[in-house]
C-alpha positions as CSV (number, residue, x, y, z in Angstrom):
1,M,-58.5,-36.0,-43.0
2,E,-55.6,-38.7,-42.2
3,A,-54.2,-37.9,-38.5
4,M,-50.5,-36.9,-38.4
5,R,-48.6,-39.9,-37.1
6,V,-45.8,-39.0,-34.9
7,P,-42.6,-41.1,-35.1
8,K,-41.4,-43.3,-32.5
9,A,-38.2,-43.2,-30.8
10,G,-35.6,-44.3,-33.5
11,Q,-37.9,-44.2,-36.3
12,E,-37.7,-41.8,-39.3
13,P,-40.3,-39.0,-39.5
14,S,-42.6,-39.3,-42.8
15,G,-46.0,-38.2,-44.1
16,D,-46.7,-34.7,-45.7
17,G,-48.1,-33.5,-42.3
18,W,-45.1,-34.0,-40.7
19,A,-43.4,-32.1,-43.6
20,A,-45.9,-29.5,-43.2
21,L,-45.0,-28.6,-39.7
22,I,-41.5,-28.8,-40.4
23,E,-41.6,-25.9,-43.0
24,E,-44.0,-24.0,-40.8
25,S,-41.0,-24.3,-37.7
26,A,-38.3,-22.6,-40.0
27,Q,-40.6,-20.3,-41.1
28,V,-41.5,-19.3,-37.1
29,R,-37.8,-19.1,-36.6
30,I,-36.6,-17.0,-39.7
31,K,-39.6,-14.6,-38.3
32,H,-38.2,-15.0,-34.8
33,R,-34.7,-13.8,-35.6
34,Q,-36.2,-11.0,-37.9
35,L,-38.0,-9.8,-34.6
36,Q,-35.1,-10.0,-32.6
37,D,-33.0,-8.0,-35.2
38,E,-35.9,-5.6,-35.0
39,N,-36.0,-5.3,-31.3
40,Q,-32.6,-5.0,-30.6
41,R,-32.1,-1.7,-33.2
42,L,-35.4,-0.3,-31.4
43,K,-33.4,-0.8,-27.7
44,R,-30.3,1.1,-29.3
45,C,-32.7,4.0,-30.5
46,L,-34.0,3.9,-26.8
47,Y,-31.0,3.8,-25.3
48,A,-29.4,6.7,-27.1
49,L,-32.6,8.6,-26.9
50,T,-32.8,8.0,-23.0
51,M,-28.7,9.3,-22.7
52,Q,-29.4,12.7,-24.8
53,V,-32.6,13.2,-22.7
54,Q,-30.3,12.6,-19.2
55,E,-27.9,15.0,-20.5
56,A,-30.5,17.7,-21.4
57,Q,-31.5,17.6,-17.8
58,L,-28.0,17.9,-16.3
59,T,-27.5,21.3,-18.9
60,T,-31.2,22.7,-18.4
61,S,-33.1,23.3,-15.2
62,A,-36.5,22.4,-16.5
63,K,-37.8,19.2,-15.9
64,L,-38.2,17.3,-19.0
65,Q,-41.1,15.3,-19.1
66,T,-40.8,11.7,-20.8
67,Y,-42.6,8.9,-21.9
68,D,-42.5,6.0,-19.5
69,V,-41.9,3.1,-21.7
70,D,-41.9,0.3,-19.4
71,S,-45.4,1.4,-17.9
72,A,-46.6,1.0,-21.4
73,L,-45.2,-2.2,-22.1
74,A,-46.8,-3.5,-19.0
75,Q,-50.3,-2.5,-19.7
76,V,-49.8,-3.7,-23.0
77,N,-48.4,-7.2,-21.7
78,M,-51.2,-7.5,-19.1
79,H,-53.8,-8.4,-21.9
80,A,-51.1,-10.2,-24.1
81,P,-51.7,-14.1,-24.7
82,E,-48.9,-16.6,-23.2
83,P,-46.7,-18.1,-25.8
84,G,-47.8,-21.2,-27.2
85,G,-45.7,-24.4,-26.7
86,T,-44.9,-25.3,-30.0
87,T,-43.1,-22.0,-30.3
88,Q,-41.3,-22.1,-26.6
89,N,-40.0,-25.4,-28.0
90,L,-38.8,-24.1,-31.1
91,L,-37.0,-21.3,-29.3
92,D,-35.0,-23.8,-27.3
93,L,-34.0,-25.4,-30.0
94,D,-32.8,-22.5,-32.0
95,D,-29.2,-22.0,-32.8
96,R,-27.4,-20.7,-29.8
97,S,-25.0,-18.3,-31.8
98,R,-28.3,-15.6,-31.7
99,I,-27.7,-15.4,-27.9
100,Q,-24.0,-15.8,-27.9
101,A,-24.0,-13.0,-30.1
102,D,-25.2,-10.7,-27.1
103,N,-22.5,-12.1,-25.0
104,K,-19.7,-10.7,-27.4
105,F,-17.6,-7.4,-27.4
106,S,-17.9,-5.1,-30.2
107,L,-15.9,-2.0,-31.3
108,F,-17.8,1.3,-30.4
109,F,-15.3,4.5,-31.0
110,D,-11.7,5.1,-30.9
111,I,-10.2,7.4,-29.1
112,S,-7.1,9.6,-31.3
113,E,-5.4,12.0,-29.0
114,H,-2.1,10.7,-28.4
115,T,0.5,10.7,-30.9
116,G,2.9,8.4,-30.0
117,P,2.4,4.8,-28.4
118,V,-0.1,4.6,-25.5
119,Y,1.6,2.7,-22.7
120,T,-1.6,2.5,-19.9
121,S,-5.2,3.3,-19.9
122,R,-7.2,3.1,-16.7
123,F,-10.8,3.6,-16.1
124,S,-11.9,6.1,-12.6
125,P,-13.7,4.1,-9.9
126,C,-16.4,6.1,-10.3
127,G,-16.7,4.9,-14.1
128,G,-17.2,8.5,-15.5
129,Y,-13.6,8.7,-16.7
130,L,-10.8,7.0,-18.9
131,A,-7.2,8.1,-18.2
132,S,-4.3,7.1,-20.5
133,G,-0.7,7.3,-20.5
134,S,1.5,7.9,-23.7
135,A,5.2,8.4,-25.0
136,D,4.4,11.8,-26.1
137,C,4.4,12.8,-22.3
138,M,0.7,13.3,-22.3
139,I,-2.0,12.3,-19.9
140,C,-5.4,12.4,-21.4
141,I,-8.8,12.4,-19.0
142,T,-11.5,11.3,-21.3
143,E,-15.4,11.5,-20.4
144,M,-17.3,8.5,-21.2
145,G,-20.9,9.6,-21.1
146,T,-22.6,7.1,-23.5
147,L,-21.3,4.6,-25.9
148,S,-21.9,6.7,-28.8
149,S,-19.9,9.6,-27.8
150,E,-16.7,10.8,-25.5
151,R,-15.4,13.2,-24.7
152,V,-11.9,14.6,-23.9
153,V,-12.0,17.0,-20.9
154,H,-8.1,17.6,-20.0
155,R,-4.9,17.1,-21.8
156,L,-2.1,16.8,-19.1
157,K,1.5,17.8,-19.8
158,A,4.0,17.9,-16.7
159,H,6.5,14.9,-17.9
160,N,9.4,15.2,-19.9
161,A,9.5,11.5,-20.7
162,G,6.7,8.6,-21.4
163,V,4.2,8.6,-19.2
164,S,4.2,5.0,-18.5
165,D,1.1,4.2,-15.6
166,V,-1.0,6.0,-14.1
167,T,-3.6,5.4,-11.0
168,W,-6.9,7.0,-9.4
169,S,-7.4,8.0,-6.1
170,N,-10.7,6.0,-4.9
171,D,-12.8,9.2,-4.7
172,S,-11.9,10.0,-8.6
173,T,-10.7,13.7,-7.6
174,S,-7.4,12.7,-8.2
175,L,-4.4,10.9,-10.3
176,I,-1.1,10.1,-10.2
177,S,0.9,9.3,-13.3
178,V,4.8,8.2,-13.4
179,S,7.3,8.0,-16.4
180,L,10.5,7.1,-17.7
181,E,12.2,10.3,-17.0
182,R,15.8,9.8,-15.3
183,G,15.1,12.3,-13.3
184,E,14.1,13.4,-9.2
185,T,10.2,13.6,-10.0
186,A,9.3,10.1,-9.7
187,A,5.4,10.7,-9.9
188,I,3.1,13.6,-9.8
189,L,-0.2,14.1,-8.5
190,W,-3.0,15.7,-10.8
191,D,-6.1,17.7,-9.3
192,V,-8.7,16.4,-11.7
193,K,-11.2,18.8,-11.8
194,E,-8.8,22.1,-12.1
195,A,-6.7,20.1,-14.6
196,K,-2.9,20.8,-12.8
197,V,-0.4,19.7,-10.8
198,A,-1.2,19.1,-7.0
199,R,2.0,18.0,-6.1
200,A,5.4,16.3,-7.3
201,F,7.1,13.6,-5.7
202,S,11.0,12.9,-5.5
203,G,12.3,9.9,-6.1
204,K,15.7,7.8,-6.9
205,G,16.5,9.5,-10.0
206,A,15.5,6.5,-12.0
207,C,12.8,5.6,-14.3
208,M,9.2,4.7,-13.1
209,L,7.4,1.5,-14.3
210,A,4.1,1.4,-12.5
211,V,2.1,2.7,-9.8
212,Q,-0.8,1.7,-7.9
213,Y,-3.2,3.7,-5.1
214,N,-3.9,2.2,-2.0
215,P,-7.9,1.7,-2.6
216,N,-8.5,2.1,1.2
217,D,-6.5,5.1,1.8
218,S,-6.1,7.7,-1.0
219,N,-3.0,9.3,0.8
220,M,-1.1,6.1,0.3
221,F,0.3,5.0,-3.2
222,I,3.1,2.5,-4.2
223,A,5.4,3.1,-7.4
224,C,8.2,0.7,-8.5
225,D,11.6,2.2,-10.7
226,T,14.2,0.8,-12.6
227,K,17.1,0.3,-9.8
228,D,15.1,-2.2,-7.8
229,H,13.1,0.5,-5.5
230,M,9.7,0.2,-4.4
231,L,8.8,3.4,-3.1
232,V,5.8,4.0,-0.5
233,F,4.6,7.3,-0.8
234,D,2.3,9.8,1.7
235,T,0.6,12.4,-0.7
236,R,0.8,15.1,2.0
237,Q,4.8,14.8,1.7
238,T,7.3,14.9,-1.5
239,Q,9.8,12.9,-0.1
240,P,9.3,8.7,-0.2
241,A,7.7,8.0,3.5
242,M,9.6,4.4,3.0
243,T,12.2,2.7,0.1
244,V,11.9,-1.3,0.0
245,C,14.9,-2.5,-1.7
246,N,14.3,-5.8,-4.1
247,D,17.1,-7.7,-5.0
248,C,16.0,-7.4,-8.9
249,M,13.9,-4.8,-10.5
250,V,10.1,-4.7,-10.0
251,Y,7.6,-4.5,-12.8
252,S,4.5,-4.3,-11.1
253,V,2.8,-3.3,-8.2
254,D,-0.6,-4.0,-7.0
255,V,-2.4,-3.2,-3.5
256,E,-5.1,-5.4,-2.0
257,Y,-8.6,-3.8,-2.0
258,E,-8.8,-3.3,1.7
259,G,-5.2,-1.9,1.6
260,T,-3.6,-4.8,3.9
261,Y,-1.1,-5.6,1.6
262,F,0.7,-5.4,-1.9
263,V,1.8,-7.6,-4.4
264,S,5.1,-7.3,-6.7
265,G,6.2,-9.4,-9.6
266,D,9.9,-8.9,-10.8
267,Q,12.3,-9.4,-13.1
268,Q,13.3,-12.9,-11.6
269,G,10.1,-14.3,-11.7
270,Q,9.4,-13.4,-7.8
271,V,5.7,-12.7,-6.6
272,K,6.0,-11.7,-3.4
273,F,3.7,-9.9,-0.4
274,W,4.2,-7.1,1.8
275,D,2.2,-6.8,4.1
276,L,1.3,-2.9,5.2
277,R,0.2,-3.4,8.4
278,R,3.3,-4.1,9.8
279,I,4.9,-0.9,8.9
280,P,5.2,1.3,12.0
281,T,3.7,4.5,11.6
282,T,4.5,8.0,13.4
283,E,1.9,10.0,15.1
284,G,1.3,12.1,11.5
285,G,0.1,8.9,10.3
286,C,3.5,8.4,7.8
287,P,5.2,5.5,7.7
288,N,8.6,6.0,9.6
289,G,10.9,4.5,7.0
290,R,10.8,0.7,8.3
291,H,11.1,-1.9,6.4
292,P,7.7,-4.1,5.7
293,T,8.1,-8.0,6.2
294,V,7.7,-10.2,3.0
295,F,4.7,-12.9,4.6
296,H,4.8,-15.0,1.3
297,Q,6.5,-15.3,-2.1
298,F,6.7,-18.0,-4.6
299,I,8.0,-18.3,-8.3
300,N,6.0,-17.3,-11.4
301,G,6.3,-20.6,-13.6
302,N,6.4,-24.6,-13.8
303,G,9.8,-25.1,-12.9
304,Q,12.5,-24.3,-10.2
305,E,13.5,-20.8,-12.9
306,G,11.1,-18.2,-12.7
307,I,9.8,-16.6,-15.7
308,P,10.0,-12.8,-15.4
309,I,7.0,-10.7,-14.8
310,S,5.5,-7.8,-16.9
311,Y,2.4,-7.3,-14.7
312,V,0.5,-8.6,-11.9
313,H,-2.8,-7.9,-10.5
314,M,-5.3,-9.1,-7.7
315,A,-9.4,-9.6,-8.5
316,N,-11.6,-7.8,-6.5
317,F,-15.2,-8.5,-5.6
318,G,-15.8,-5.9,-3.2
319,L,-15.1,-4.1,0.3
320,G,-15.5,-6.8,3.2
321,T,-15.6,-9.8,0.2
322,V,-13.2,-12.6,2.1
323,D,-12.5,-13.5,-1.8
324,N,-10.9,-10.2,-2.7
325,G,-7.5,-11.2,-3.9
326,R,-7.9,-14.8,-4.0
327,F,-6.9,-14.6,-7.9
328,M,-4.4,-13.1,-9.4
329,A,-3.3,-12.9,-12.4
330,V,0.4,-12.9,-13.8
331,N,1.3,-11.8,-17.4
332,S,5.0,-13.3,-18.0
333,Y,7.4,-13.2,-21.1
334,D,7.1,-16.9,-22.1
335,N,3.7,-16.4,-23.6
336,V,1.7,-17.3,-20.9
337,L,-0.9,-15.8,-18.7
338,R,-1.4,-17.5,-15.5
339,V,-4.0,-17.1,-13.0
340,Y,-3.2,-18.3,-9.4
341,D,-5.7,-19.1,-7.1
342,R,-5.1,-18.8,-3.1
343,G,-7.8,-20.7,-2.2
344,S,-10.8,-20.0,0.4
345,L,-8.2,-19.0,2.9
346,M,-9.3,-16.5,6.1
347,N,-5.8,-16.5,7.4
348,I,-3.7,-14.2,5.0
349,G,-0.4,-15.7,6.7
350,N,-1.2,-19.1,5.4
351,L,-1.2,-18.2,1.9
352,Q,-0.8,-21.1,-0.7
353,F,-1.3,-20.1,-4.5
354,R,-1.6,-22.8,-7.1
355,V,-1.8,-22.6,-11.2
356,R,-5.9,-22.7,-11.5
357,H,-5.7,-21.4,-15.5
358,Q,-2.9,-21.1,-17.9
359,L,-3.9,-19.2,-20.7
360,Y,-1.7,-19.5,-24.3
361,G,-2.5,-17.2,-27.3
362,P,-1.7,-14.0,-26.2
363,K,1.9,-12.8,-26.9
364,N,3.8,-11.3,-24.5
365,K,7.9,-12.1,-25.3
366,N,9.7,-8.8,-25.1
367,H,6.7,-6.3,-24.5
368,T,5.4,-5.2,-21.2
369,I,1.9,-6.5,-21.7
370,K,-1.5,-5.7,-18.6
371,S,-4.6,-7.4,-18.3
372,S,-7.8,-6.8,-16.3
373,F,-10.6,-8.5,-14.7
374,Y,-14.1,-8.1,-14.5
375,C,-16.3,-9.5,-12.5
376,G,-20.3,-9.4,-13.5
377,Q,-22.6,-7.9,-11.0
378,Q,-24.5,-11.2,-10.8
379,Y,-21.8,-13.5,-10.7
380,S,-21.2,-15.4,-7.5
381,L,-18.3,-17.6,-7.1
382,Q,-19.9,-19.7,-4.2
383,A,-22.6,-20.7,-6.6
384,Q,-20.0,-22.2,-9.6
385,P,-19.4,-26.2,-10.1
386,Q,-16.8,-27.5,-7.7
387,N,-15.5,-29.9,-10.2
388,Q,-15.0,-30.6,-13.9
389,E,-18.2,-33.0,-14.1
390,E,-20.8,-30.4,-12.5
391,A,-19.0,-27.6,-15.6
392,V,-21.5,-28.4,-18.2
393,E,-22.6,-25.1,-19.2
394,D,-21.5,-23.7,-22.3
395,P,-19.7,-20.4,-20.9
396,K,-20.7,-18.8,-24.7
397,G,-24.7,-18.9,-23.4
398,R,-23.8,-17.3,-19.8
399,G,-24.4,-13.4,-20.0
400,L,-21.6,-11.3,-19.3
401,D,-23.1,-9.9,-16.0
402,N,-23.1,-13.6,-14.8
403,S,-19.1,-13.8,-15.9
404,F,-15.9,-13.9,-14.4
405,L,-13.5,-12.3,-17.4
406,L,-9.8,-12.0,-17.8
407,A,-8.8,-9.8,-20.8
408,T,-5.1,-9.1,-21.9
409,G,-3.0,-7.2,-24.6
410,S,-0.7,-9.0,-27.0
411,S,1.9,-8.5,-29.2
412,D,0.5,-9.9,-32.3
413,G,-1.7,-6.9,-32.2
414,F,-5.2,-8.7,-30.7
415,A,-7.0,-8.3,-27.4
416,Y,-7.8,-11.5,-26.0
417,V,-10.9,-11.8,-23.7
418,Y,-10.9,-15.4,-21.7
419,D,-14.0,-16.6,-19.5
420,I,-12.8,-18.1,-16.5
421,S,-16.1,-18.4,-14.5
422,S,-16.0,-22.0,-13.7
423,V,-13.7,-24.6,-12.4
424,E,-10.2,-24.9,-12.7
425,G,-8.7,-25.8,-16.4
426,T,-12.4,-25.0,-18.0
427,N,-11.2,-21.2,-18.8
428,H,-12.8,-20.7,-22.6
429,L,-11.4,-18.0,-25.0
430,L,-14.5,-16.0,-25.2
431,Q,-13.2,-13.4,-28.1
432,K,-10.1,-12.4,-30.2
433,L,-10.4,-8.6,-30.6
434,G,-8.9,-7.5,-33.5
435,A,-9.0,-3.6,-34.6
436,H,-5.7,-2.4,-33.8
437,K,-2.6,-2.3,-35.9
438,D,0.1,-2.8,-33.7
439,V,1.2,-4.3,-30.4
440,V,-1.5,-3.7,-27.7
441,Y,0.3,-3.1,-24.8
442,G,-3.1,-3.7,-22.5
443,V,-6.3,-3.3,-21.4
444,A,-8.5,-2.1,-18.8
445,F,-12.1,-2.8,-17.4
446,H,-15.0,-0.7,-16.6
447,P,-15.1,-0.8,-12.6
448,K,-19.2,-1.8,-13.2
449,R,-20.1,-2.5,-16.6
450,P,-18.7,-4.8,-19.3
451,V,-16.8,-2.2,-21.1
452,M,-13.2,-2.5,-22.0
453,A,-10.4,-0.2,-23.1
454,S,-7.5,-1.6,-24.7
455,H,-4.6,0.6,-25.6
456,S,-2.0,0.2,-28.2
457,K,1.4,1.0,-30.1
458,D,-0.9,2.3,-32.7
459,C,-1.5,5.4,-30.5
460,T,-5.2,4.7,-30.3
461,I,-7.6,3.5,-27.4
462,K,-10.2,1.6,-28.3
463,V,-13.4,1.2,-26.4
464,W,-15.3,-1.9,-26.8
465,A,-18.9,-3.2,-25.5
466,P,-21.5,-5.6,-25.8
467,A,-23.6,-5.0,-29.2
468,V,-26.8,-4.9,-27.2
469,P,-27.5,-1.5,-24.9
470,L,-26.2,-2.2,-21.3
471,G,-29.6,-0.4,-20.1
472,E,-27.8,2.2,-18.5
473,G,-25.3,5.0,-19.0
474,L,-22.3,4.6,-18.1
475,A,-21.3,7.8,-16.5
476,R,-25.2,9.1,-15.8
477,T,-26.2,5.7,-13.7
478,T,-22.8,4.4,-12.0
479,A,-21.5,8.0,-10.3
480,V,-20.4,10.1,-13.0
481,S,-17.7,12.9,-11.2
482,A,-19.2,16.1,-11.2
483,Y,-18.7,19.4,-9.5
484,A,-21.0,20.3,-7.1
485,A,-21.3,23.8,-7.0
486,S,-23.3,24.3,-3.8
487,S,-20.6,22.4,-1.4
488,G,-17.4,23.5,-4.0
489,T,-16.2,20.4,-3.8
490,W,-16.0,17.4,-6.9
491,T,-18.4,14.8,-5.9
492,A,-19.7,11.5,-7.4
493,T,-23.8,12.0,-8.6
């Protein structure tokens, strides 16, 4: 039998042996894809069954015995032969769309409880619940038990106008909501477990546009209204502990993760930083009404004239991380989503923000659009390339848990997801999600998993997640809030 000749570099392959190898390679590739599809279906079934077992264990005192699949597979793998070199090479050359599919978001379910446009949605810090506010004056609390089912546990009604924003306390036990009502009530504090109003807070008789808890102090939150005010509240008293007057209307506020300062975005395109540590406090712990100091500000946009801002928020990488607040996303009314970078500065008094990314595509004119960051559990900012020459990796091939994402709503009815993991100017449109029938007012990422909620003018919320199983349940393994009967408190388990 004549030996098959391997072609030299630059020489075209020929011979029956080479043709047979190509045909065999194609068959192996097809078989591999079939096995991948079957494996994915089996994983989804196993994921759903695992969630059902965990839910059953929570509702019964009996200990359910389950088959340890991992141990069984480990025993099988001990005797499994190592993959051959030919098959491994074919996998390396295979179409990367198979890998990319695992990094894409798919629609898992809708939440259709609201009867009016949904202006806001936010996951609880524990990850077990999603709060949404709507023009129907109602707040819905949805339990995110699994990705195949959801349950609206509370429908909260106390506002007399559309709910413009909500924010969770750090322990996921309480919720603050604000509305577009022109009245004495500026904000409402909700007891989530009891589903009742715990306290109502007085304002300045203006519509409230946004609200944000202090992540490091559940007794403090900040809200902004249509009369150019930012109101700093202590939850232990009904009146504002401090009123900050801006020179124009403030559309959005965000508090830095460790609670040392907050940032505001306003009608004139000004981004301002206010130091909460410089606010003198009384013996009872409440600010005494003195004005905090603006220690830094800059104009949003490329020119001298600022672009009005609809939403501003900072990326947080975890408690004690020096990169908290380093990246900031600004939605503005010129159809550009900008990501600013202050650099790795340790001195908060020397902030110098520069534009890191300018994202084009989402439509933002005439609508208040919100965005959201997601930082994968395996993502490391320090491990990323330091210049564009080093940034050769295809972001589509990077797993979501190793990615830094920014998603936003848009007035064209789509939600946009960008990969901003790498160096300046190397952003990539990961996905354009189309399922809503009208303006997508904003998106919110789960605090621990690549799961995203989008809320829209079409009165619905859509929950998105990767097509492959996440490996763990959203609520059961990421500290879903539960009532501890023994202690009589609402705790995270």
